[in-house]
C-alpha positions as CSV (number, residue, x, y, z in Angstrom):
1,M,0.0,0.0,0.0
2,L,1.4,3.3,-1.1
3,T,1.1,6.5,1.0
4,K,1.3,10.1,-0.1
5,Q,4.9,10.1,1.2
6,D,5.7,7.6,-1.6
7,V,4.2,9.9,-4.3
8,L,5.8,12.8,-6.1
9,V,3.6,15.2,-8.0
10,V,5.2,16.1,-11.4
11,V,4.1,19.4,-12.8
12,P,5.2,20.1,-16.4
13,A,5.1,23.8,-17.1
14,F,5.6,26.0,-20.1
15,N,4.8,29.7,-19.8
16,E,2.4,29.3,-16.9
17,Q,3.4,32.3,-14.7
18,E,-0.2,33.3,-14.1
19,S,-1.2,30.0,-12.6
20,I,1.8,28.1,-11.3
21,T,2.0,29.7,-7.8
22,Q,-1.6,28.8,-7.0
23,V,-1.2,25.3,-8.4
24,I,1.9,24.4,-6.3
25,T,0.4,26.1,-3.2
26,D,-2.6,23.9,-3.5
27,I,-0.4,20.8,-4.0
28,A,1.5,21.6,-0.8
29,I,-1.7,22.2,1.2
30,C,-2.8,18.7,0.2
31,G,0.4,17.3,1.8
32,Y,2.2,16.1,-1.4
33,E,5.8,16.7,-2.5
34,Y,6.1,18.1,-6.0
35,V,8.6,19.1,-8.6
36,V,7.9,21.6,-11.4
37,I,9.6,20.8,-14.7
38,D,10.0,24.2,-16.4
39,D,10.1,23.3,-20.1
40,C,12.3,26.3,-21.0
41,S,9.6,28.8,-20.4
42,E,10.0,32.3,-21.8
43,D,8.1,34.0,-19.0
44,E,8.5,34.1,-15.2
45,T,7.4,30.5,-14.4
46,R,10.7,29.4,-12.9
47,R,11.1,32.6,-10.9
48,R,7.6,32.3,-9.4
49,V,8.2,28.8,-8.3
50,L,11.5,29.8,-6.6
51,E,9.8,32.7,-4.9
52,V,7.8,30.3,-2.8
53,N,10.8,28.0,-2.3
54,G,9.4,25.4,-4.6
55,E,11.3,22.6,-6.3
56,V,11.9,23.4,-10.0
57,L,14.0,21.8,-12.8
58,T,14.5,23.8,-16.0
59,L,15.1,22.1,-19.3
60,P,17.7,23.7,-21.6
61,I,15.4,23.5,-24.6
62,N,11.6,23.2,-25.0
63,G,11.0,19.5,-25.4
64,G,7.2,19.3,-24.9
65,V,5.1,17.8,-22.3
66,G,6.4,14.2,-22.8
67,A,10.0,15.3,-22.4
68,A,9.2,17.3,-19.3
69,L,7.3,14.3,-17.8
70,R,10.1,11.9,-18.5
71,C,12.5,14.3,-16.7
72,G,10.1,14.3,-13.7
73,F,9.9,10.6,-13.7
74,K,13.7,10.2,-13.7
75,Y,13.8,12.7,-10.8
76,A,11.2,10.7,-8.9
77,I,13.1,7.4,-9.3
78,Q,16.4,9.0,-8.3
79,N,14.9,10.4,-5.2
80,G,13.2,7.2,-4.0
81,Y,9.6,7.8,-4.9
82,K,7.4,4.8,-5.8
83,A,4.7,6.6,-7.8
84,V,4.0,9.9,-9.5
85,I,0.9,12.0,-10.1
86,Q,0.9,14.0,-13.3
87,C,-0.6,17.4,-12.7
88,D,-1.0,20.2,-15.2
89,A,0.4,23.7,-14.4
90,D,-2.7,25.5,-15.7
91,G,-5.0,24.9,-12.8
92,Q,-7.2,22.3,-14.6
93,H,-6.4,19.4,-12.4
94,P,-7.8,19.4,-8.8
95,P,-5.2,18.6,-6.1
96,D,-8.0,17.6,-3.7
97,H,-8.5,14.6,-6.0
98,F,-4.9,13.3,-5.5
99,N,-6.1,11.1,-2.6
100,R,-8.7,9.6,-4.9
101,L,-6.2,8.6,-7.5
102,L,-3.9,7.1,-4.8
103,D,-6.8,5.3,-3.1
104,A,-7.9,3.8,-6.4
105,L,-4.4,2.7,-7.2
106,N,-4.1,0.8,-3.9
107,E,-7.6,-0.6,-4.0
108,S,-7.5,-1.9,-7.5
109,N,-3.8,-2.9,-7.4
110,S,-3.4,-0.9,-10.7
111,D,-0.2,0.4,-12.3
112,V,-1.9,3.4,-13.8
113,V,-5.1,5.2,-12.8
114,V,-6.5,7.8,-15.1
115,G,-8.7,10.7,-14.0
116,S,-11.5,10.8,-16.6
117,R,-13.2,14.2,-17.1
118,F,-16.1,12.5,-19.0
119,E,-17.1,10.4,-16.0
120,S,-17.4,13.3,-13.6
121,K,-20.5,15.5,-13.2
122,E,-18.2,18.2,-11.8
123,T,-16.3,18.8,-15.0
124,T,-17.0,22.3,-16.3
125,M,-15.0,22.3,-19.5
126,R,-16.6,21.0,-22.8
127,P,-14.5,20.0,-25.8
128,T,-15.6,20.8,-29.3
129,V,-17.6,18.2,-31.3
130,F,-14.7,17.4,-33.5
131,R,-12.3,17.1,-30.6
132,K,-14.7,14.8,-28.7
133,I,-15.1,12.5,-31.7
134,A,-11.3,12.2,-31.9
135,M,-11.2,11.5,-28.1
136,N,-13.8,8.8,-28.4
137,I,-11.9,7.0,-31.1
138,L,-8.7,7.1,-29.1
139,S,-10.5,6.0,-25.9
140,K,-12.0,2.9,-27.7
141,I,-8.5,1.9,-28.9
142,A,-7.0,2.4,-25.4
143,S,-9.9,0.3,-23.9
144,R,-9.1,-2.5,-26.2
145,Y,-5.4,-2.6,-25.4
146,T,-5.8,-2.2,-21.6
147,G,-8.8,-4.5,-21.2
148,H,-10.6,-1.9,-19.1
149,K,-13.0,0.9,-20.1
150,I,-11.1,4.1,-20.7
151,S,-13.3,7.0,-21.5
152,D,-10.6,9.7,-21.5
153,A,-7.4,8.4,-23.1
154,T,-6.0,11.9,-23.5
155,S,-6.3,12.9,-19.9
156,G,-3.0,14.0,-18.4
157,F,-4.3,13.7,-14.9
158,R,-3.1,10.3,-13.7
159,I,-1.1,8.3,-11.2
160,I,1.7,5.9,-12.3
161,S,3.5,3.5,-9.9
162,S,6.6,1.4,-10.2
163,P,7.8,-0.8,-11.9
164,L,6.0,0.9,-14.8
165,L,7.2,4.2,-13.6
166,N,10.8,3.0,-13.9
167,E,10.2,1.9,-17.5
168,F,8.6,5.2,-18.4
169,A,11.6,7.1,-16.9
170,D,13.7,5.4,-19.6
171,S,11.4,5.2,-22.6
172,F,8.4,7.5,-22.1
173,P,7.0,8.8,-25.5
174,T,7.7,12.5,-25.9
175,Y,5.7,13.3,-29.1
176,Y,2.1,14.5,-29.4
177,L,-0.3,12.0,-27.8
178,G,2.6,9.8,-26.8
179,D,2.4,11.0,-23.2
180,T,-1.3,10.3,-22.9
181,F,-2.9,7.9,-25.4
182,E,0.1,6.0,-26.5
183,A,1.4,5.6,-22.9
184,L,-1.8,3.8,-22.0
185,V,-1.6,1.5,-25.1
186,A,2.0,0.7,-24.3
187,A,1.2,0.0,-20.6
188,G,-1.7,-2.3,-21.5
189,S,0.2,-4.1,-24.2
190,A,3.0,-4.9,-21.7
191,G,0.5,-6.4,-19.2
192,Y,0.3,-3.5,-16.8
193,K,-3.1,-2.8,-15.2
194,V,-4.8,0.4,-16.3
195,T,-8.0,1.7,-14.7
196,Q,-9.8,5.0,-14.4
197,I,-11.9,7.0,-11.9
198,P,-14.1,10.1,-12.4
199,T,-12.2,13.4,-11.7
200,P,-13.4,16.9,-12.7
201,I,-11.3,19.0,-15.0
202,A,-11.7,22.8,-15.0
203,P,-10.9,25.3,-17.8
204,R,-7.4,26.6,-17.6
205,V,-6.8,29.6,-15.4
206,S,-5.0,31.6,-18.1
207,G,-2.9,31.3,-21.2
208,Q,-3.4,28.9,-24.1
209,S,-3.1,25.2,-24.4
210,T,-0.2,23.7,-26.4
211,S,-2.6,21.0,-27.6
212,S,-4.9,21.4,-30.6
């Protein structure tokens, strides 16, 4: 059984100066350790993390979400953590649901638990029709490979535990959809258990998403 002391929250961030302080403050209030992976931001993201004595690693070039996450996974393994929670820096992922992800991981003996926005009545954001059709197709494929219903294969709000975490630290996909959809397919194909729980996702606090 993992506890929150075994978990590191990895926060990939690119130009999130308007939201990052509140995000990491909320994480700390929930009692979790975290590291911000500054993906070579062009704004004050790094400085604002340091202003509140937060832990931040800055990449020398902008590598995208997947590269930032892989860096965070390596950091977690090197520092003795047994699981990570992926949390966006834009304020969309609710830190008060971290415990639900951890509890679901322990109760189901899963290797990955995905937070599905489409299973939660609390979710306030609504994707466009075209985007939702694409998401549905990807979710059906992910469900087939994992053997479990996955309704939100592109959700970046998830918990991942070792030994899968160790593998992802070495070979996590860094290209578009690799860090969300393909990671689930790869995990399922390798025999790891992937499940999901409902979690609300809110509109981003500010700025513009790097996904389209």
